[in-house]
Biopython code that builds the backbone (N, CA, C, O; Angstrom):
import numpy as np
from Bio.PDB.StructureBuilder import StructureBuilder

atoms = [
    (1, "MET", "N", (-10.071, -4.580, 20.723)),
    (1, "MET", "CA", (-10.077, -4.770, 19.253)),
    (1, "MET", "C", (-8.644, -5.085, 18.923)),
    (1, "MET", "O", (-8.431, -6.003, 18.131)),
    (2, "GLY", "N", (-7.651, -4.427, 19.442)),
    (2, "GLY", "CA", (-6.230, -4.608, 19.037)),
    (2, "GLY", "C", (-5.775, -5.961, 19.421)),
    (2, "GLY", "O", (-4.878, -6.524, 18.792)),
    (3, "VAL", "N", (-6.410, -6.539, 20.508)),
    (3, "VAL", "CA", (-6.034, -7.920, 20.890)),
    (3, "VAL", "C", (-6.626, -8.896, 19.982)),
    (3, "VAL", "O", (-6.004, -9.901, 19.639)),
    (4, "LEU", "N", (-7.879, -8.618, 19.558)),
    (4, "LEU", "CA", (-8.472, -9.500, 18.639)),
    (4, "LEU", "C", (-7.775, -9.484, 17.329)),
    (4, "LEU", "O", (-7.604, -10.554, 16.743)),
    (5, "ARG", "N", (-7.358, -8.368, 16.816)),
    (5, "ARG", "CA", (-6.554, -8.228, 15.664)),
    (5, "ARG", "C", (-5.180, -9.021, 15.777)),
    (5, "ARG", "O", (-4.740, -9.655, 14.818)),
    (6, "PHE", "N", (-4.543, -8.951, 16.974)),
    (6, "PHE", "CA", (-3.281, -9.743, 17.141)),
    (6, "PHE", "C", (-3.616, -11.243, 17.161)),
    (6, "PHE", "O", (-2.837, -12.008, 16.593)),
    (7, "LEU", "N", (-4.693, -11.716, 17.759)),
    (7, "LEU", "CA", (-4.896, -13.121, 17.781)),
    (7, "LEU", "C", (-5.282, -13.677, 16.347)),
    (7, "LEU", "O", (-4.923, -14.794, 15.975)),
    (8, "LEU", "N", (-6.005, -12.858, 15.604)),
    (8, "LEU", "CA", (-6.237, -13.241, 14.209)),
    (8, "LEU", "C", (-4.956, -13.311, 13.327)),
    (8, "LEU", "O", (-4.782, -14.186, 12.479)),
    (9, "ALA", "N", (-4.088, -12.326, 13.599)),
    (9, "ALA", "CA", (-2.866, -12.347, 12.866)),
    (9, "ALA", "C", (-2.065, -13.556, 13.305)),
    (9, "ALA", "O", (-1.450, -14.168, 12.432)),
    (10, "LEU", "N", (-2.007, -13.952, 14.521)),
    (10, "LEU", "CA", (-1.351, -15.057, 14.982)),
    (10, "LEU", "C", (-1.932, -16.389, 14.465)),
    (10, "LEU", "O", (-1.186, -17.328, 14.187)),
    (11, "ALA", "N", (-3.190, -16.458, 14.349)),
    (11, "ALA", "CA", (-3.873, -17.600, 13.663)),
    (11, "ALA", "C", (-3.433, -17.774, 12.272)),
    (11, "ALA", "O", (-3.260, -18.894, 11.791)),
    (12, "VAL", "N", (-3.235, -16.608, 11.575)),
    (12, "VAL", "CA", (-2.861, -16.740, 10.154)),
    (12, "VAL", "C", (-1.459, -17.304, 10.156)),
    (12, "VAL", "O", (-1.156, -18.198, 9.366)),
    (13, "VAL", "N", (-0.599, -16.808, 11.019)),
    (13, "VAL", "CA", (0.832, -17.362, 11.059)),
    (13, "VAL", "C", (0.872, -18.761, 11.368)),
    (13, "VAL", "O", (1.655, -19.496, 10.767)),
    (14, "PHE", "N", (0.032, -19.228, 12.325)),
    (14, "PHE", "CA", (0.071, -20.622, 12.592)),
    (14, "PHE", "C", (-0.592, -21.539, 11.509)),
    (14, "PHE", "O", (-0.296, -22.728, 11.391)),
    (15, "ALA", "N", (-1.515, -20.894, 10.726)),
    (15, "ALA", "CA", (-2.108, -21.608, 9.655)),
    (15, "ALA", "C", (-1.006, -21.856, 8.534)),
    (15, "ALA", "O", (-1.037, -22.849, 7.806)),
    (16, "HIS", "N", (-0.051, -20.889, 8.459)),
    (16, "HIS", "CA", (0.896, -21.010, 7.385)),
    (16, "HIS", "C", (2.166, -21.923, 7.744)),
    (16, "HIS", "O", (3.032, -22.175, 6.906)),
    (17, "THR", "N", (2.199, -22.366, 8.979)),
    (17, "THR", "CA", (3.322, -23.158, 9.366)),
    (17, "THR", "C", (3.144, -24.595, 8.869)),
    (17, "THR", "O", (2.005, -25.056, 8.795)),
    (18, "ALA", "N", (4.139, -25.280, 8.546)),
    (18, "ALA", "CA", (4.133, -26.632, 8.169)),
    (18, "ALA", "C", (3.811, -27.553, 9.317)),
    (18, "ALA", "O", (4.186, -27.226, 10.443)),
    (19, "PRO", "N", (3.122, -28.721, 9.124)),
    (19, "PRO", "CA", (2.787, -29.563, 10.245)),
    (19, "PRO", "C", (3.916, -30.125, 11.138)),
    (19, "PRO", "O", (3.720, -30.355, 12.331)),
    (20, "PRO", "N", (5.141, -30.347, 10.508)),
    (20, "PRO", "CA", (6.148, -30.778, 11.435)),
    (20, "PRO", "C", (6.671, -29.670, 12.414)),
    (20, "PRO", "O", (7.187, -29.983, 13.487)),
    (21, "PHE", "N", (6.533, -28.439, 12.038)),
    (21, "PHE", "CA", (7.062, -27.382, 12.869)),
    (21, "PHE", "C", (5.952, -26.642, 13.764)),
    (21, "PHE", "O", (6.272, -25.928, 14.714)),
    (22, "GLY", "N", (4.755, -26.848, 13.421)),
    (22, "GLY", "CA", (3.758, -26.160, 14.193)),
    (22, "GLY", "C", (2.417, -26.697, 14.031)),
    (22, "GLY", "O", (2.219, -27.746, 13.418)),
    (23, "LEU", "N", (1.455, -25.984, 14.581)),
    (23, "LEU", "CA", (0.008, -26.484, 14.449)),
    (23, "LEU", "C", (-0.470, -26.235, 13.064)),
    (23, "LEU", "O", (-0.071, -25.268, 12.416)),
    (24, "ARG", "N", (-1.266, -27.046, 12.637)),
    (24, "ARG", "CA", (-1.934, -26.850, 11.327)),
    (24, "ARG", "C", (-3.379, -26.538, 11.556)),
    (24, "ARG", "O", (-4.194, -27.413, 11.850)),
    (25, "MET", "N", (-3.698, -25.189, 11.406)),
    (25, "MET", "CA", (-5.055, -24.813, 11.665)),
    (25, "MET", "C", (-5.800, -24.717, 10.395)),
    (25, "MET", "O", (-5.302, -24.226, 9.382)),
    (26, "THR", "N", (-7.038, -25.208, 10.460)),
    (26, "THR", "CA", (-7.925, -25.183, 9.310)),
    (26, "THR", "C", (-8.637, -23.794, 9.048)),
    (26, "THR", "O", (-9.155, -23.521, 7.965)),
    (27, "PHE", "N", (-8.617, -22.981, 10.084)),
    (27, "PHE", "CA", (-9.343, -21.705, 10.021)),
    (27, "PHE", "C", (-8.476, -20.626, 9.604)),
    (27, "PHE", "O", (-8.809, -19.479, 9.902)),
    (28, "GLY", "N", (-7.361, -20.839, 8.926)),
    (28, "GLY", "CA", (-6.480, -19.802, 8.523)),
    (28, "GLY", "C", (-7.069, -18.810, 7.585)),
    (28, "GLY", "O", (-6.872, -17.602, 7.710)),
    (29, "THR", "N", (-7.840, -19.369, 6.584)),
    (29, "THR", "CA", (-8.540, -18.489, 5.535)),
    (29, "THR", "C", (-9.558, -17.581, 6.197)),
    (29, "THR", "O", (-9.652, -16.393, 5.887)),
    (30, "ASN", "N", (-10.297, -18.145, 7.088)),
    (30, "ASN", "CA", (-11.429, -17.425, 7.812)),
    (30, "ASN", "C", (-10.722, -16.282, 8.668)),
    (30, "ASN", "O", (-11.209, -15.154, 8.746)),
    (31, "SER", "N", (-9.568, -16.643, 9.287)),
    (31, "SER", "CA", (-8.877, -15.645, 10.147)),
    (31, "SER", "C", (-8.398, -14.452, 9.330)),
    (31, "SER", "O", (-8.384, -13.319, 9.811)),
    (32, "VAL", "N", (-8.006, -14.721, 8.095)),
    (32, "VAL", "CA", (-7.490, -13.721, 7.161)),
    (32, "VAL", "C", (-8.655, -12.659, 6.882)),
    (32, "VAL", "O", (-8.499, -11.441, 6.963)),
    (33, "GLN", "N", (-9.800, -13.282, 6.553)),
    (33, "GLN", "CA", (-10.910, -12.455, 6.267)),
    (33, "GLN", "C", (-11.373, -11.630, 7.511)),
    (33, "GLN", "O", (-11.746, -10.463, 7.395)),
    (34, "ALA", "N", (-11.333, -12.267, 8.663)),
    (34, "ALA", "CA", (-11.712, -11.540, 9.871)),
    (34, "ALA", "C", (-10.834, -10.488, 10.219)),
    (34, "ALA", "O", (-11.234, -9.436, 10.717)),
    (35, "PHE", "N", (-9.542, -10.763, 9.952)),
    (35, "PHE", "CA", (-8.538, -9.786, 10.284)),
    (35, "PHE", "C", (-8.727, -8.567, 9.432)),
    (35, "PHE", "O", (-8.611, -7.455, 9.946)),
    (36, "TYR", "N", (-9.025, -8.715, 8.107)),
    (36, "TYR", "CA", (-9.310, -7.600, 7.296)),
    (36, "TYR", "C", (-10.555, -6.807, 7.729)),
    (36, "TYR", "O", (-10.580, -5.576, 7.695)),
    (37, "ILE", "N", (-11.573, -7.557, 8.133)),
    (37, "ILE", "CA", (-12.729, -6.947, 8.620)),
    (37, "ILE", "C", (-12.623, -6.005, 9.875)),
    (37, "ILE", "O", (-13.142, -4.890, 9.943)),
    (38, "VAL", "N", (-11.880, -6.607, 10.851)),
    (38, "VAL", "CA", (-11.618, -5.925, 12.117)),
    (38, "VAL", "C", (-10.721, -4.692, 11.801)),
    (38, "VAL", "O", (-10.938, -3.596, 12.318)),
    (39, "SER", "N", (-9.654, -4.935, 10.886)),
    (39, "SER", "CA", (-8.811, -3.868, 10.614)),
    (39, "SER", "C", (-9.480, -2.701, 9.885)),
    (39, "SER", "O", (-9.151, -1.540, 10.127)),
    (40, "GLY", "N", (-10.424, -3.020, 8.987)),
    (40, "GLY", "CA", (-11.262, -1.900, 8.388)),
    (40, "GLY", "C", (-12.077, -1.236, 9.315)),
    (40, "GLY", "O", (-12.254, -0.024, 9.195)),
    (41, "PHE", "N", (-12.648, -1.939, 10.316)),
    (41, "PHE", "CA", (-13.418, -1.317, 11.342)),
    (41, "PHE", "C", (-12.629, -0.430, 12.219)),
    (41, "PHE", "O", (-13.097, 0.658, 12.555)),
    (42, "LEU", "N", (-11.448, -0.826, 12.618)),
    (42, "LEU", "CA", (-10.559, 0.009, 13.437)),
    (42, "LEU", "C", (-10.057, 1.227, 12.709)),
    (42, "LEU", "O", (-9.857, 2.268, 13.335)),
    (43, "ILE", "N", (-9.846, 1.143, 11.422)),
    (43, "ILE", "CA", (-9.267, 2.226, 10.633)),
    (43, "ILE", "C", (-10.534, 3.218, 10.527)),
    (43, "ILE", "O", (-10.344, 4.421, 10.703)),
    (44, "THR", "N", (-11.687, 2.782, 10.271)),
    (44, "THR", "CA", (-12.839, 3.651, 10.221)),
    (44, "THR", "C", (-13.078, 4.407, 11.463)),
    (44, "THR", "O", (-13.437, 5.583, 11.404)),
    (45, "LEU", "N", (-12.894, 3.774, 12.633)),
    (45, "LEU", "CA", (-13.008, 4.337, 13.935)),
    (45, "LEU", "C", (-12.013, 5.514, 14.105)),
    (45, "LEU", "O", (-12.370, 6.598, 14.567)),
    (46, "VAL", "N", (-10.744, 5.242, 13.707)),
    (46, "VAL", "CA", (-9.697, 6.232, 13.799)),
    (46, "VAL", "C", (-10.010, 7.418, 12.896)),
    (46, "VAL", "O", (-9.857, 8.574, 13.291)),
    (47, "LEU", "N", (-10.425, 7.131, 11.745)),
    (47, "LEU", "CA", (-10.655, 8.210, 10.794)),
    (47, "LEU", "C", (-11.880, 9.089, 11.267)),
    (47, "LEU", "O", (-11.881, 10.315, 11.153)),
    (48, "ASN", "N", (-12.895, 8.379, 11.793)),
    (48, "ASN", "CA", (-14.039, 9.194, 12.290)),
    (48, "ASN", "C", (-13.670, 10.066, 13.524)),
    (48, "ASN", "O", (-14.243, 11.138, 13.721)),
    (49, "LYS", "N", (-12.814, 9.643, 14.258)),
    (49, "LYS", "CA", (-12.363, 10.473, 15.409)),
    (49, "LYS", "C", (-11.452, 11.564, 14.902)),
    (49, "LYS", "O", (-11.549, 12.685, 15.403)),
    (50, "LYS", "N", (-10.593, 11.330, 13.968)),
    (50, "LYS", "CA", (-9.599, 12.364, 13.527)),
    (50, "LYS", "C", (-10.321, 13.408, 12.701)),
    (50, "LYS", "O", (-10.084, 14.601, 12.887)),
    (51, "TYR", "N", (-11.212, 12.989, 11.774)),
    (51, "TYR", "CA", (-11.849, 13.860, 10.848)),
    (51, "TYR", "C", (-13.308, 13.899, 11.176)),
    (51, "TYR", "O", (-14.010, 12.916, 10.938)),
    (52, "ASP", "N", (-13.825, 15.048, 11.739)),
    (52, "ASP", "CA", (-15.267, 15.080, 12.110)),
    (52, "ASP", "C", (-16.065, 15.418, 10.855)),
    (52, "ASP", "O", (-17.284, 15.253, 10.830)),
    (53, "GLN", "N", (-15.376, 15.891, 9.810)),
    (53, "GLN", "CA", (-16.163, 16.084, 8.552)),
    (53, "GLN", "C", (-15.464, 15.355, 7.493)),
    (53, "GLN", "O", (-14.238, 15.239, 7.510)),
    (54, "SER", "N", (-16.241, 14.832, 6.522)),
    (54, "SER", "CA", (-15.577, 14.071, 5.429)),
    (54, "SER", "C", (-14.876, 14.934, 4.465)),
    (54, "SER", "O", (-14.032, 14.416, 3.734)),
    (55, "ARG", "N", (-15.131, 16.203, 4.381)),
    (55, "ARG", "CA", (-14.457, 17.122, 3.530)),
    (55, "ARG", "C", (-12.939, 17.263, 4.050)),
    (55, "ARG", "O", (-12.002, 17.299, 3.253)),
    (56, "ALA", "N", (-12.796, 17.325, 5.186)),
    (56, "ALA", "CA", (-11.373, 17.386, 5.756)),
    (56, "ALA", "C", (-10.540, 16.086, 5.352)),
    (56, "ALA", "O", (-9.358, 16.110, 5.007)),
    (57, "PHE", "N", (-11.336, 14.952, 5.449)),
    (57, "PHE", "CA", (-10.665, 13.681, 5.161)),
    (57, "PHE", "C", (-10.199, 13.734, 3.704)),
    (57, "PHE", "O", (-9.045, 13.446, 3.387)),
    (58, "TYR", "N", (-11.129, 14.110, 2.836)),
    (58, "TYR", "CA", (-10.763, 14.053, 1.340)),
    (58, "TYR", "C", (-9.764, 15.181, 1.006)),
    (58, "TYR", "O", (-8.992, 14.973, 0.070)),
    (59, "GLU", "N", (-9.701, 16.284, 1.632)),
    (59, "GLU", "CA", (-8.677, 17.229, 1.372)),
    (59, "GLU", "C", (-7.351, 16.599, 1.834)),
    (59, "GLU", "O", (-6.375, 16.623, 1.084)),
    (60, "ALA", "N", (-7.298, 16.072, 2.978)),
    (60, "ALA", "CA", (-6.003, 15.469, 3.336)),
    (60, "ALA", "C", (-5.476, 14.334, 2.410)),
    (60, "ALA", "O", (-4.299, 14.230, 2.065)),
    (61, "ARG", "N", (-6.460, 13.517, 2.057)),
    (61, "ARG", "CA", (-6.097, 12.539, 0.999)),
    (61, "ARG", "C", (-5.613, 13.137, -0.293)),
    (61, "ARG", "O", (-4.612, 12.674, -0.839)),
    (62, "PHE", "N", (-6.282, 14.146, -0.805)),
    (62, "PHE", "CA", (-5.879, 14.800, -2.027)),
    (62, "PHE", "C", (-4.479, 15.338, -1.937)),
    (62, "PHE", "O", (-3.687, 15.074, -2.841)),
    (63, "PHE", "N", (-4.092, 16.122, -0.840)),
    (63, "PHE", "CA", (-2.808, 16.631, -0.766)),
    (63, "PHE", "C", (-1.775, 15.669, -0.426)),
    (63, "PHE", "O", (-0.592, 16.005, -0.493)),
    (64, "ARG", "N", (-2.124, 14.486, -0.064)),
    (64, "ARG", "CA", (-1.128, 13.467, 0.174)),
    (64, "ARG", "C", (-0.812, 12.648, -1.073)),
    (64, "ARG", "O", (0.342, 12.303, -1.330)),
    (65, "ILE", "N", (-1.919, 12.323, -1.889)),
    (65, "ILE", "CA", (-1.664, 11.513, -2.972)),
    (65, "ILE", "C", (-1.360, 12.234, -4.404)),
    (65, "ILE", "O", (-0.563, 11.759, -5.212)),
    (66, "PHE", "N", (-2.038, 13.350, -4.603)),
    (66, "PHE", "CA", (-1.926, 13.973, -5.884)),
    (66, "PHE", "C", (-0.517, 14.499, -6.215)),
    (66, "PHE", "O", (-0.067, 14.295, -7.343)),
    (67, "PRO", "N", (0.151, 15.118, -5.361)),
    (67, "PRO", "CA", (1.529, 15.569, -5.742)),
    (67, "PRO", "C", (2.501, 14.414, -6.265)),
    (67, "PRO", "O", (3.256, 14.640, -7.210)),
    (68, "THR", "N", (2.468, 13.299, -5.694)),
    (68, "THR", "CA", (3.154, 12.214, -6.202)),
    (68, "THR", "C", (2.607, 11.633, -7.536)),
    (68, "THR", "O", (3.350, 11.167, -8.400)),
    (69, "TYR", "N", (1.350, 11.689, -7.634)),
    (69, "TYR", "CA", (0.804, 11.283, -8.892)),
    (69, "TYR", "C", (1.094, 12.209, -9.951)),
    (69, "TYR", "O", (1.239, 11.748, -11.083)),
    (70, "TRP", "N", (1.199, 13.440, -9.758)),
    (70, "TRP", "CA", (1.510, 14.408, -10.897)),
    (70, "TRP", "C", (3.024, 14.389, -11.255)),
    (70, "TRP", "O", (3.417, 14.661, -12.390)),
    (71, "VAL", "N", (3.887, 14.042, -10.191)),
    (71, "VAL", "CA", (5.298, 13.915, -10.461)),
    (71, "VAL", "C", (5.535, 12.623, -11.295)),
    (71, "VAL", "O", (6.360, 12.644, -12.209)),
    (72, "PHE", "N", (4.870, 11.569, -11.018)),
    (72, "PHE", "CA", (5.037, 10.316, -11.689)),
    (72, "PHE", "C", (4.463, 10.483, -13.113)),
    (72, "PHE", "O", (5.058, 10.028, -14.090)),
    (73, "LEU", "N", (3.304, 11.140, -13.207)),
    (73, "LEU", "CA", (2.690, 11.319, -14.557)),
    (73, "LEU", "C", (3.578, 12.181, -15.511)),
    (73, "LEU", "O", (3.654, 11.911, -16.710)),
    (74, "LEU", "N", (4.247, 13.227, -14.940)),
    (74, "LEU", "CA", (5.060, 14.069, -15.831)),
    (74, "LEU", "C", (6.355, 13.328, -16.178)),
    (74, "LEU", "O", (6.861, 13.474, -17.291)),
    (75, "MET", "N", (6.916, 12.513, -15.218)),
    (75, "MET", "CA", (8.135, 11.791, -15.535)),
    (75, "MET", "C", (7.733, 10.736, -16.632)),
    (75, "MET", "O", (8.566, 10.498, -17.506)),
    (76, "GLU", "N", (6.570, 10.111, -16.653)),
    (76, "GLU", "CA", (6.240, 9.118, -17.605)),
    (76, "GLU", "C", (6.015, 9.792, -18.960)),
    (76, "GLU", "O", (6.476, 9.293, -19.987)),
    (77, "ILE", "N", (5.396, 10.782, -18.964)),
    (77, "ILE", "CA", (5.098, 11.608, -20.213)),
    (77, "ILE", "C", (6.429, 12.033, -20.759)),
    (77, "ILE", "O", (6.642, 11.870, -21.961)),
    (78, "SER", "N", (7.296, 12.536, -20.020)),
    (78, "SER", "CA", (8.613, 13.062, -20.581)),
    (78, "SER", "C", (9.447, 11.799, -21.130)),
    (78, "SER", "O", (10.094, 11.897, -22.173)),
    (79, "ILE", "N", (9.408, 10.704, -20.443)),
    (79, "ILE", "CA", (10.118, 9.475, -20.956)),
    (79, "ILE", "C", (9.487, 9.014, -22.250)),
    (79, "ILE", "O", (10.203, 8.673, -23.191)),
    (80, "GLN", "N", (8.120, 8.992, -22.328)),
    (80, "GLN", "CA", (7.544, 8.464, -23.576)),
    (80, "GLN", "C", (7.816, 9.485, -24.684)),
    (80, "GLN", "O", (8.093, 9.044, -25.799)),
    (81, "LEU", "N", (7.761, 10.853, -24.479)),
    (81, "LEU", "CA", (8.068, 11.773, -25.503)),
    (81, "LEU", "C", (9.476, 11.618, -26.001)),
    (81, "LEU", "O", (9.738, 11.647, -27.204)),
    (82, "ALA", "N", (10.387, 11.451, -25.055)),
    (82, "ALA", "CA", (11.823, 11.292, -25.418)),
    (82, "ALA", "C", (12.013, 9.981, -26.191)),
    (82, "ALA", "O", (12.782, 9.962, -27.152)),
    (83, "GLN", "N", (11.364, 8.919, -25.820)),
    (83, "GLN", "CA", (11.422, 7.701, -26.672)),
    (83, "GLN", "C", (10.932, 7.864, -28.016)),
    (83, "GLN", "O", (11.480, 7.308, -28.968)),
    (84, "LEU", "N", (9.831, 8.671, -28.141)),
    (84, "LEU", "CA", (9.287, 8.875, -29.504)),
    (84, "LEU", "C", (10.261, 9.698, -30.394)),
    (84, "LEU", "O", (10.305, 9.569, -31.617)),
    (85, "ALA", "N", (11.045, 10.561, -29.675)),
    (85, "ALA", "CA", (11.943, 11.423, -30.370)),
    (85, "ALA", "C", (13.232, 10.721, -30.724)),
    (85, "ALA", "O", (14.101, 11.275, -31.397)),
    (86, "GLY", "N", (13.348, 9.393, -30.220)),
    (86, "GLY", "CA", (14.512, 8.529, -30.604)),
    (86, "GLY", "C", (15.623, 8.493, -29.555)),
    (86, "GLY", "O", (16.703, 7.969, -29.825)),
    (87, "ALA", "N", (15.391, 9.011, -28.431)),
    (87, "ALA", "CA", (16.428, 8.947, -27.300)),
    (87, "ALA", "C", (16.411, 7.576, -26.763)),
    (87, "ALA", "O", (15.334, 7.058, -26.468)),
    (88, "PRO", "N", (17.657, 6.878, -26.596)),
    (88, "PRO", "CA", (17.617, 5.582, -25.874)),
    (88, "PRO", "C", (17.293, 5.657, -24.522)),
    (88, "PRO", "O", (17.593, 6.648, -23.856)),
    (89, "LEU", "N", (16.666, 4.630, -24.025)),
    (89, "LEU", "CA", (16.178, 4.534, -22.649)),
    (89, "LEU", "C", (17.331, 4.625, -21.634)),
    (89, "LEU", "O", (17.252, 5.343, -20.637)),
    (90, "GLN", "N", (18.376, 3.892, -21.919)),
    (90, "GLN", "CA", (19.455, 3.880, -20.914)),
    (90, "GLN", "C", (20.044, 5.266, -20.773)),
    (90, "GLN", "O", (20.309, 5.643, -19.632)),
    (91, "SER", "N", (20.255, 5.985, -21.687)),
    (91, "SER", "CA", (20.726, 7.334, -21.516)),
    (91, "SER", "C", (19.753, 8.240, -20.800)),
    (91, "SER", "O", (20.154, 9.055, -19.969)),
    (92, "MET", "N", (18.553, 8.114, -21.096)),
    (92, "MET", "CA", (17.515, 8.922, -20.408)),
    (92, "MET", "C", (17.427, 8.610, -18.880)),
    (92, "MET", "O", (17.208, 9.502, -18.060)),
    (93, "MET", "N", (17.593, 7.400, -18.564)),
    (93, "MET", "CA", (17.539, 6.970, -17.120)),
    (93, "MET", "C", (18.750, 7.429, -16.372)),
    (93, "MET", "O", (18.657, 7.798, -15.202)),
    (94, "THR", "N", (19.925, 7.414, -17.043)),
    (94, "THR", "CA", (21.207, 7.878, -16.331)),
    (94, "THR", "C", (21.099, 9.377, -16.217)),
    (94, "THR", "O", (21.542, 9.914, -15.201)),
    (95, "LEU", "N", (20.550, 10.099, -17.170)),
    (95, "LEU", "CA", (20.372, 11.579, -16.969)),
    (95, "LEU", "C", (19.332, 11.957, -16.017)),
    (95, "LEU", "O", (19.402, 13.035, -15.427)),
    (96, "SER", "N", (18.328, 11.103, -15.824)),
    (96, "SER", "CA", (17.185, 11.422, -14.973)),
    (96, "SER", "C", (17.647, 11.315, -13.520)),
    (96, "SER", "O", (17.216, 12.081, -12.658)),
    (97, "PHE", "N", (18.551, 10.330, -13.262)),
    (97, "PHE", "CA", (18.976, 10.133, -11.891)),
    (97, "PHE", "C", (20.396, 10.572, -11.611)),
    (97, "PHE", "O", (21.014, 10.088, -10.663)),
    (98, "PHE", "N", (20.921, 11.469, -12.407)),
    (98, "PHE", "CA", (22.166, 12.121, -12.365)),
    (98, "PHE", "C", (23.354, 11.160, -12.153)),
    (98, "PHE", "O", (24.173, 11.319, -11.248)),
    (99, "GLN", "N", (23.394, 10.165, -13.037)),
    (99, "GLN", "CA", (24.373, 9.158, -13.083)),
    (99, "GLN", "C", (25.234, 9.209, -14.289)),
    (99, "GLN", "O", (25.687, 8.152, -14.730)),
    (100, "GLN", "N", (25.502, 10.342, -14.864)),
    (100, "GLN", "CA", (26.235, 10.451, -16.100)),
    (100, "GLN", "C", (27.693, 9.947, -15.956)),
    (100, "GLN", "O", (28.263, 9.377, -16.886)),
    (101, "ASN", "N", (28.259, 10.174, -14.787)),
    (101, "ASN", "CA", (29.667, 9.835, -14.696)),
    (101, "ASN", "C", (29.854, 8.444, -14.237)),
    (101, "ASN", "O", (30.988, 7.986, -14.102)),
]
sb = StructureBuilder()
sb.init_structure("model")
sb.init_model(0)
sb.init_chain("A")
sb.init_seg("    ")
for serial, (resi, resn, name, xyz) in enumerate(atoms, 1):
    if name == "N":
        sb.init_residue(resn, " ", resi, " ")
    sb.init_atom(name, np.array(xyz, "f"), 0.0, 1.0, " ", f" {name:<3s}", serial, name[0])
structure = sb.get_structure()
């Protein structure tokens, strides 16, 4: 499967080369779609081997995604509230990233 994925990626690269420099393949768009199908199948196989239960998969995804989500959300809310209070955006950004000096 990895070899098939490599060949499909190579076909996409050849399809994007200009005719004077390389082969012009007409199946470039089909190989892109096939590449995504094969990649999705391989990812599913890996996830099925790693997580024997779907609950463990969703717990791992939750603890990987949500901390970053909450940090971003709190930063965005604080920036919006500060702008509503009248603080200029430039000074808020310099204070947020410790660039006062």
